C-alpha positions as CSV (number, residue, x, y, z in Angstrom):
1,X,66.1,86.8,67.1
2,X,68.5,89.8,67.4
3,X,68.7,91.8,70.6
4,X,66.4,94.8,70.6
5,X,68.1,98.1,70.9
6,X,67.9,99.8,74.3
7,X,65.2,102.5,74.7
8,X,66.5,106.0,75.4
9,X,65.0,105.8,78.9
10,X,66.6,102.4,79.6
11,X,69.9,103.7,78.4
12,X,69.7,106.8,80.6
13,X,68.9,104.6,83.6
14,X,71.8,102.4,82.8
15,X,74.2,105.4,82.5
16,X,72.9,106.8,85.8
17,X,73.6,103.5,87.5
18,X,77.1,103.4,86.0
19,X,77.7,107.0,87.2
20,X,76.7,105.9,90.7
21,X,79.2,103.0,90.5
22,X,82.0,105.4,89.4
23,X,81.2,107.7,92.4
24,X,81.0,104.9,94.9
25,X,84.1,103.0,93.7
26,X,86.4,105.8,92.7
27,X,90.0,105.2,93.9
28,X,91.6,107.6,96.2
29,X,95.0,109.0,95.0
30,X,98.0,109.2,97.3
31,X,101.8,109.4,97.4
32,X,104.3,107.5,99.4
33,X,107.6,109.3,99.7
34,X,110.7,109.2,101.8
35,X,114.4,108.4,102.2
36,X,116.2,105.1,102.2
37,X,118.2,105.4,105.4
38,X,120.9,103.0,104.3
39,X,121.7,104.5,100.9
40,X,120.4,108.0,101.5
41,X,118.2,107.7,98.4
42,X,115.0,109.6,98.0
43,X,111.9,108.0,96.5
44,X,108.4,109.0,95.5
45,X,105.6,106.5,94.7
46,X,102.2,107.5,93.2
47,X,99.3,105.3,94.2
48,X,95.6,104.6,94.0
49,X,93.6,103.0,96.8
50,X,90.5,101.1,95.9
51,X,88.9,100.4,99.3
52,X,85.8,98.8,97.9
53,X,88.0,96.2,96.2
54,X,90.6,96.0,98.9
55,X,93.3,96.8,96.3
56,X,96.2,99.3,96.3
57,X,98.6,100.1,93.6
58,X,101.8,102.2,93.8
59,X,104.3,103.1,91.0
60,X,107.7,104.8,91.6
61,X,108.7,106.3,88.2
62,X,112.4,106.8,89.1
63,X,113.2,103.1,89.4
64,X,110.0,101.6,88.0
65,X,109.2,99.9,91.3
66,X,105.6,98.7,91.4
67,X,103.5,97.5,94.3
68,X,100.1,95.8,94.3
69,X,98.5,94.8,97.6
70,X,95.4,94.9,99.6
71,X,95.8,98.1,101.6
72,X,97.7,101.4,101.9
73,X,98.8,100.1,105.3
74,X,100.6,97.2,103.7
75,X,102.1,99.4,101.0
76,X,103.5,101.6,103.8
77,X,105.1,98.6,105.4
78,X,106.6,97.5,102.0
79,X,108.1,100.9,101.3
80,X,109.0,101.6,104.9
81,X,111.5,98.8,105.3
82,X,114.7,100.6,106.2
83,X,113.2,103.9,105.1
84,X,111.6,106.9,106.6
85,X,108.4,106.6,104.5
86,X,105.5,109.0,104.7
87,X,102.0,108.9,103.3
88,X,100.2,111.9,101.7
89,X,96.6,111.6,100.6
90,X,96.2,113.7,97.4
91,X,92.5,114.1,97.5
92,X,89.4,113.3,99.4
93,X,87.2,110.4,98.4
94,X,85.0,111.4,95.4
95,X,82.2,113.8,96.2
96,X,79.9,115.5,93.8
């Protein structure tokens, strides 16, 4: 027997639950920027922090460096080796 289509009410409940998930799990955007002290090169990396998943992603468009790890703290350690690296949060956690 084929699956029955969802009722309109069930669909709206499902969509509301998905909206809650989006609000509760929204990543927080940030930037890591600085200067490589040895080569005097500047860098900027754009990132997303997913605290609920313990995942952090950073992309530096100038040289295509990518970073994937479990926290912003570790990303700062990665980009901070031999560099004066700074963190800037670009927005608060999602609020409606």
